[in-house]
C-alpha positions, 0 to 999 in steps of 0.5 A, spaced: 569 644 858 561 642 857 556 647 857 554 648 864 559 645 868 562 651 871 555 652 874 554 645 876 561 645 880 559 652 883 553 648 886 556 642 888 562 646 892 556 651 895 552 645 897 559 641 900 560 648 904 553 648 907 553 640 909 560 641 912 557 646 917 551 643 918 555 637 920 559 642 925 552 644 928 549 637 929 555 633 931 559 633 937 561 626 938 569 629 937 568 635 942 573 637 947 569 640 953 573 644 958 571 650 963 576 654 959 575 662 957 577 661 950 575 669 948 578 672 955 570 674 956 569 671 963 562 675 964 558 680 960 551 684 961 546 683 956 538 685 957 540 689 963 543 682 967 550 680 968 552 673 965 558 669 967 562 664 964 559 657 966 561 652 960 566 652 954 568 647 949 572 646 943 567 642 938 571 642 932 578 644 930 575 651 928 569 651 932 569 654 940 563 655 944 562 658 951 555 659 955 554 664 960 548 664 965 546 669 970 549 667 977 542 665 980 541 660 975 544 653 974 546 649 968 541 644 969 535 648 970 536 655 967 531 661 965 536 665 960 542 663 957 547 667 952 552 663 948 558 665 944 559 660 938 565 662 934 568 659 927 575 661 926 575 660 919 574 665 913 567 664 911 561 668 910 555 669 916 550 667 911 553 660 910 553 658 917 546 661 918 543 657 912 546 651 915 542 653 921 536 654 917 537 647 914 538 644 921 531 647 924 528 645 918 530 638 920 528 639 927 521 642 925 519 635 921 521 632 927 516 636 932 521 639 936 521 646 933 515 650 933 517 655 928 523 659 926 524 665 921 530 669 918 531 676 917 537 681 916 538 686 922 540 694 920 547 693 921 547 687 916 548 681 921 543 675 920 538 674 925 534 667 926 529 667 931 526 660 933 522 656 938 523 649 941 518 645 945 519 639 949 513 635 950 512 629 955 505 626 955 501 632 952 505 637 957 510 642 955 516 640 959 520 645 957 519 651 952 524 655 949 525 662 945 531 663 941 534 669 938 541 668 934 545 673 931 550 671 926 556 676 925 562 676 920 568 678 925 575 679 921 577 672 923 571 668 922 564 668 924 561 669 931 554 667 933 551 671 939 545 667 942 540 668 947 535 663 950 529 664 954 526 658 957 520 656 961 519 649 965 512 646 965 508 651 962 502 652 958 503 654 951 499 660 951 502 663 957 509 662 954 507 665 948 504 671 951 511 672 955 515 672 949 510 676 945 511 681 951 518 681 951 520 679 944 522 686 941 526 688 948 530 681 947 532 682 940 534 689 941 539 687 947 542 682 942 542 686 936 545 692 940 550 688 944 557 691 942 561 685 940 568 685 943 574 683 939 574 675 938 581 672 938 582 665 941 586 665 948 
């Protein structure tokens, strides 16, 4: 075997894994959308607010997504949303998080992501925080702050994500709101007790 071949093969395999899961994050053309409770979790409480299941999809043969909204919010215009994004495969949370970071890097170059960072929580879960903006004629039409928690569960990897959104808002006002609530929001997501995940 040529010198360095094993290391090269390992590099190719790891890159293939990352590209595959990046495609899961970016492509939804083969999605199957349905109002179905895949996880048997019709509602949940996070940050002191109750969220109910409003949308679900099987976006790949191993990927299931569910979105939860407060009762007062509509799917077309909401101020907060919680999502469960489950990949039913024997993978590491770091693989999925790395794919998300690559996706955010692309979006930042395109100007839709303002900033992002990755950390590891005390319990070992990976956290990704990022802010997106939708600008129309120099005005921020939608500003959104996100916190993502990637957790390894016994049968796959689960993403628990919270979005906090404002419409037609000035950048400094939105950032001030994020700065005032950021720690509370992150704690709400990291302290959430993840239920047993199995496909119903």
